[in-house]
N, C-alpha and C positions, 0 to 999 in steps of 0.2 A: 518499280516496275517501269518498263519501257515501252516505246511505241511498238504496236503489234502488226498494225495493217493500215494501209492507206486507202482513201476512197478512189474511184476511178472517175476523175473529173469529166463531167460532161455527158456521162452515160447514165440514163435515167434507169433507176433499179426500183422495181416494185417487189413488195414482199411475196407476192404469188409467183412472181416469176423466179425468184431466187430459190424458193421452198420447192416448187413444182419441178424444176430442173435440177434440184440438189445443188450442192456446191460446198463451200468452205463455211464452216460456222465457228464462232467462238463461244465454247461452253464455259458456264460458270454456275456456281452454287448460290442460292438464295432460299433462305428459311427451309434448308434441308433438302430442296427440290433441285434438279439440275435443269437449267434453262439453256438455251442458245439463241444467238443472233447471227444472221449473215454477216460476213466480215466486210462485204463491200461498203457498209455504212459506217464501220468502226474506224475512227482515226487514231485512237491510241488508249492505252491503259496507264493510269496514274495511281499512286498511292493515295489513300484517304487522308485528308487533313487541309487545313487553312481555308475552312468554309466560312463564310459570312452569312448569318441568318438574315432573312429578310422578313420583316413583320407583315402580318396580314396575309400570309400565303396560306394555300391548302396544306394539310399535314404531310402529304407526299413531297412537297418542296422542302428539301434540306436547307437550301440556301444557294449561294452563288461562290464560285472560285474564278480567280484571275489566272487565265491561261494564256500566257504570252501577250498580255495587254488586253485580252477579250473577256468579257464578263460571260461566263458559262453557268446557266443554272444546273443545279444537281438535284436529281429526282430519287427519291427512295423507292424503288420497284416493288418492294414489300409492301409499303404502305400504298402505293398506287393500286396494288391488287387487293387492299383491304384487309391486310393480315397483320397489321401492326407495324412497328418500325424496326429496321435492321439494326441489330446490336453491332457496335463498332469493335472490331477485334483486330488481331495482328494482321491477319491476311485480307481484311477489308479493302477493297479498291473501288476506284471509279473508272468507269468505261466511258470514254468520250464518243458519241455517236452523233453523226450529221444527219439531220432531219430536215424535212421542208414543209412549209405551210401551204394553205390555199393560195396565198398571195406569191407562191413560188420563191419565198424567201428561205435561203438555207440557213439552219440554226444549228449549232453544236449543243448538245444537252449531255450533261454528265449522269451516269445512273450508278447507284451505290450497289455494290454486290458483295456478298459475304466472302467470295474467293474466286478468282479467275482459275479456269481448270486448264484448258487446252484448245488449239484450233484443229477441228476435225472435218475430214472429208465425208460428206453424207449424200449418198447417192439417191436418185429419184426413187427408186425401188424400195429404199428403206424408210421412206416417208409415208406415213399414214395420215387420213385426213384428221382434223381436230375433232376431239369429242364434242358433241352438243351440250354435255353435262358432266359434272363430277371431276373437273380439273382443279377446281378451287379458285379459279380466275374467270373473268369473263370470256365467253367462247370466242369473241371477236379479237381478243388479244392473242390468240393461237393460231398460227399458220399451219401448223402440223405437229405431228409426233413421230420421232424417230426412235428406234430400238438400237442402243448402244450397249453392248456388255452385259445384255440380259436385262437392262433397265431402260425405261423410257425417258427420252430428253425431249422437253417441251420447246419446240421452235416458236419464237415469239414473233408476232406480226408487228414489225418496227413502226409501220406507218399509223397503226391504232394504238398501240401502248405509249409511243412517244409522240402523240398527235398534239403539236403545238397548239392548233386551233382549240382543241377540246380542253386542254390544259389552261389555256388562257381564259375559256368561259369558266371553268371551274374556280379559277383564281379570283374572277370577277364575283361569282356567287358566293365565295367563302367570306367575302366582307361587304356584301349587300349591294354592290355596284354591277348592273348588267354589263357583260362584256362589250366591248367597243364604245364605251362612253368614257 
């Protein structure tokens, strides 16, 4: 797999502004469901492999990869959603997403997906508000629902799903050390 999209340097992008106005989304399959992330935060897509496991991490942290000399943590979204671990198969990939923390530090994070589908244009009128229950994942992880080809695509809230600050806090709790110490 090769690079798919670059971020727009210097332009702040919030999940609500991306989904409220519609735009381009990368769709992917995870646990039999179709999800999407706005492409403005996606840096590239790579084949799954060469992960180094890191001890004492939460179950959703698969490990780290070396991406052109940078250490990039890899998150298993299925585990982050509390639905078990993603099974590694031929089409399993890692989507590299640029996130930011409260300290305004940009951090690249890899997310494991069953398969990458395509980049699609989703208009504002095609996006419904997220359901308050019944989606199988935390409601704050969803920025909206889009109907494509007679099925719903779950538009993920990048800032919540890949919150560096929340994952750091969860990491600290996983081995009994409060975050920040």
